[in-house]
C-alpha positions in Angstrom: -54.9 -41.7 -69.1 -57.3 -39.1 -67.6 -57.1 -38.7 -63.8 -59.8 -40.8 -62.1 -60.9 -39.8 -58.6 -60.6 -42.9 -56.5 -61.2 -41.0 -53.2 -62.5 -37.4 -53.0 -61.7 -34.9 -50.3 -64.3 -35.0 -47.5 -67.0 -32.4 -47.5 -66.9 -30.4 -45.3 -63.1 -30.3 -45.0 -61.8 -29.2 -41.6 -58.2 -28.5 -40.7 -56.4 -30.9 -38.4 -57.2 -29.9 -34.8 -55.7 -32.9 -32.9 -53.2 -35.8 -33.4 -53.6 -39.1 -31.8 -51.1 -39.7 -29.0 -50.5 -43.2 -30.3 -48.9 -41.8 -33.4 -46.7 -39.4 -31.5 -45.6 -42.0 -28.9 -44.8 -44.3 -31.8 -42.7 -41.6 -33.3 -40.9 -40.9 -30.1 -40.1 -44.6 -29.8 -38.7 -44.5 -33.4 -36.5 -41.6 -32.4 -35.3 -43.4 -29.4 -34.6 -46.6 -31.3 -32.5 -44.6 -33.8 -30.5 -42.9 -31.1 -32.1 -39.4 -31.5 -34.0 -39.1 -28.2 -31.3 -37.1 -26.4 -31.0 -34.7 -29.4 -34.8 -34.4 -29.4 -35.0 -33.7 -25.7 -32.3 -30.9 -26.1 -34.5 -29.0 -28.6 -38.1 -29.8 -27.8 -40.0 -27.4 -25.6 -40.3 -29.0 -22.1 -44.1 -28.7 -22.0 -44.4 -30.4 -25.4 -42.2 -33.3 -24.2 -44.2 -33.6 -21.0 -47.6 -33.6 -22.8 -46.5 -36.3 -25.2 -44.6 -38.5 -22.7 -47.4 -38.4 -20.1 -50.2 -39.2 -22.6 -51.8 -42.6 -22.8 -52.5 -44.4 -26.1 -55.5 -43.1 -27.9 -55.6 -39.6 -26.5 -56.0 -36.5 -28.7 -53.0 -34.1 -28.5 -53.8 -30.5 -29.6 -52.4 -29.5 -33.0 -50.3 -26.8 -31.5 -48.4 -29.3 -29.4 -48.0 -31.7 -32.3 -46.7 -29.0 -34.6 -44.2 -27.9 -31.9 -43.1 -31.6 -31.6 -42.4 -32.0 -35.3 -40.7 -28.6 -35.6 -38.4 -29.8 -32.8 -37.7 -33.0 -34.9 -36.7 -30.6 -37.7 -34.1 -29.1 -35.4 -32.4 -32.5 -34.9 -31.2 -32.3 -38.5 -32.5 -35.7 -39.7 -32.5 -36.0 -43.5 -35.7 -36.7 -45.4 -34.7 -40.2 -46.2 -33.8 -40.9 -42.5 -37.2 -39.4 -41.5 -38.8 -41.8 -44.0 -37.1 -44.7 -42.3 -38.3 -43.5 -38.9 -41.8 -43.2 -40.4 -41.5 -46.9 -41.3 -40.6 -47.6 -37.7 -43.6 -45.6 -36.5 -45.9 -47.6 -38.8 -44.5 -50.9 -37.3 -45.2 -49.6 -33.8 -48.7 -48.2 -34.4 -50.2 -50.3 -37.2 -52.4 -52.4 -35.0 -54.1 -49.6 -33.2 -54.3 -47.0 -36.0 -54.6 -49.3 -39.1 -56.5 -52.4 -38.1 -58.7 -52.1 -41.2 -55.7 -51.9 -43.5 -54.1 -55.0 -41.8 -57.4 -56.9 -42.3 -57.6 -55.9 -46.0 -53.9 -56.8 -46.6 -54.5 -60.4 -45.3 -57.0 -61.0 -48.1 -55.4 -63.0 -51.0 -54.9 -61.1 -54.2 -55.3 -57.7 -52.7 -53.5 -54.7 -54.4 -53.0 -51.1 -53.3 -56.2 -50.3 -55.0 -58.1 -52.0 -52.2 -56.4 -49.7 -49.6 -56.6 -46.4 -51.5 -60.3 -45.8 -51.0 -59.8 -46.2 -47.2 -57.0 -43.6 -46.9 -59.3 -40.9 -45.4 -60.4 -43.4 -42.7 -56.8 -44.3 -41.9 -55.9 -40.6 -41.6 -58.9 -40.0 -39.3 -57.7 -42.6 -36.9 -54.5 -40.6 -36.4 -55.6 -37.1 -36.9 -58.8 -35.1 -36.2 -59.4 -33.2 -39.4 -57.5 -32.9 -42.7 -58.5 -34.4 -46.0 -57.2 -37.0 -48.4 -57.8 -37.3 -52.1 -56.6 -40.1 -54.4 -56.4 -39.9 -58.2 -55.7 -42.9 -60.4 -52.9 -42.0 -62.8 -52.3 -45.5 -64.3 -52.7 -49.2 -63.6 -50.1 -49.1 -60.8 -49.9 -45.4 -60.1 -51.9 -43.1 -57.9 -51.6 -39.5 -56.7 -52.3 -39.1 -53.0 -53.0 -35.6 -51.7 -53.3 -34.6 -48.0 -54.5 -31.1 -47.3 -55.5 -28.9 -44.3 -52.7 -30.4 -42.2 -50.5 -27.9 -40.3 -48.0 -30.7 -39.4 -46.8 -30.5 -43.0 -44.9 -27.3 -42.0 -42.3 -29.8 -40.7 -39.9 -31.3 -43.1 -39.4 -34.2 -40.7 -43.1 -34.9 -40.7 -43.2 -34.9 -44.5 -40.4 -37.4 -44.7 -41.9 -39.6 -42.0 -45.3 -39.5 -43.7 -43.7 -40.7 -46.9 -42.1 -43.6 -45.1 -45.3 -44.5 -43.3 -47.4 -44.3 -46.5 -44.8 -46.4 -48.4 -45.0 -49.1 -45.7 -48.8 -49.0 -45.8 -48.8 -49.7 -49.6 -46.2 -52.4 -49.2 -48.7 -54.4 -47.1 -50.2 -55.3 -50.5 -47.4 -55.1 -53.0 -43.8 -56.1 -53.4 -42.3 -52.6 -53.5 -43.8 -49.1 -53.5 -42.1 -45.9 -54.6 -43.4 -42.5 -53.4 -42.2 -39.1 -54.8 -43.3 -35.8 -53.5 -44.9 -33.4 -56.0 -45.2 -29.7 -55.7 -48.2 -28.1 -54.1 -49.5 -24.5 -53.7 -49.2 -24.4 -49.9 -46.5 -26.8 -48.6 -47.1 -25.8 -45.0 -50.5 -27.5 -45.0 -50.6 -29.8 -48.0 -48.6 -32.6 -49.6 -48.9 -34.6 -52.8 -47.3 -37.9 -53.5 -47.0 -39.8 -56.8 -47.1 -43.5 -55.7 -46.1 -46.4 -58.0 -45.7 -50.0 -57.1 -44.8 -53.5 -58.4 
């Protein structure tokens, strides 16, 4: 089946400049719930910890601070699968504020992931200022989701957490979703997932 564009990259496309504090606070809460907060505090720059912990929900955090936060998460040594589980926890903590539209769509009877996919850029923009999402239909229950212009992707932890968060988002409207990372030209600023569901 030929790739069909379900969602095109925004034009113009700007790199991520800020990250919503709600997302980062939800991530810290997930680290704490999993028993990693002390390990994080031992490796995160003090100014980064202070900026995030003293922020209020809905604030924009500069990208430099967000990148430093996620690189500190890398130093904890969490596996990609564990990061994905933590991303699921972050989704649970932030879904109301960041993904209100998705929750509304998911409550409609008979909705499938195809109802959410065209809104992915909007969901990303609620958590990040900049970046671009594209979605290509690969089959009846299969989509390629690409995120570009996102410096947070330098972090392996962030990549895993994003996989978990995206899986949980799709599972709002299906029984089970499976995401596999595909190769990209610049893994420091881009990621591509092949998503399938039942």
